[in-house]
C-alpha positions in Angstrom: -0.1 0.2 -0.1 2.9 2.2 0.5 4.5 3.0 -2.8 8.2 1.6 -3.2 10.1 5.0 -2.1 13.5 5.6 -4.2 16.8 5.8 -2.2 19.7 8.2 -2.0 23.5 7.4 -3.0 24.1 6.5 0.6 21.1 3.6 0.4 18.5 5.8 2.9 15.1 6.0 1.5 14.2 9.6 -0.2 10.7 10.4 0.9 8.9 12.9 -1.3 6.1 15.4 0.5 3.7 13.2 -1.4 4.8 10.0 0.1 5.0 11.4 3.6 1.4 12.8 3.1 0.4 9.4 2.0 2.1 7.4 5.1 0.2 10.5 7.5 -2.9 9.5 5.8 -2.8 5.9 6.0 -1.9 5.8 9.8 -4.3 8.0 10.5 -7.3 5.8 8.9 -5.5 2.9 10.2 -5.8 4.4 14.0 -9.4 5.5 13.2 -10.4 1.6 12.6 -10.3 1.6 9.0 -8.7 -2.4 7.9 -6.0 -3.1 5.3 -8.3 -4.1 2.8 -10.7 -1.0 2.7 -7.3 1.2 2.5 -6.2 -1.1 -0.2 -9.5 -0.6 -2.0 -9.3 3.0 -1.7 -5.7 3.3 -2.9 -6.7 1.6 -6.0 -9.1 4.2 -6.7 -7.4 6.9 -5.8 -4.7 5.4 -8.4 -7.7 5.1 -11.1 -8.5 8.9 -10.5 -11.8 11.0 -12.0 -14.8 9.4 -11.8 -14.5 7.3 -8.5 -15.3 9.6 -6.1 -19.0 8.0 -5.5 -17.3 4.7 -4.9 -14.9 6.2 -2.5 -17.1 7.9 -0.3 -19.3 4.6 -0.2 -15.8 2.7 0.8 -14.6 5.2 3.4 -17.6 6.5 4.3 -19.5 3.8 6.3 -16.5 4.9 8.7 -17.8 8.4 9.4 -18.6 9.4 13.1 -21.7 10.2 14.4 -21.0 13.9 15.8 
């Protein structure tokens, strides 16, 4: 679920801001109780781009809060 991160000349992972934000998002979603399989589905929809927002809403929406 975390994309492969390139390494620098010393062998250390060289994270971009997008990769850091994605890791933060996944961490937050896991902390809220969303399962790995749901996140994998979300990631696939995210990669597919436009036209998937309704499906994303249904996939993630069932975990909404009752504030």
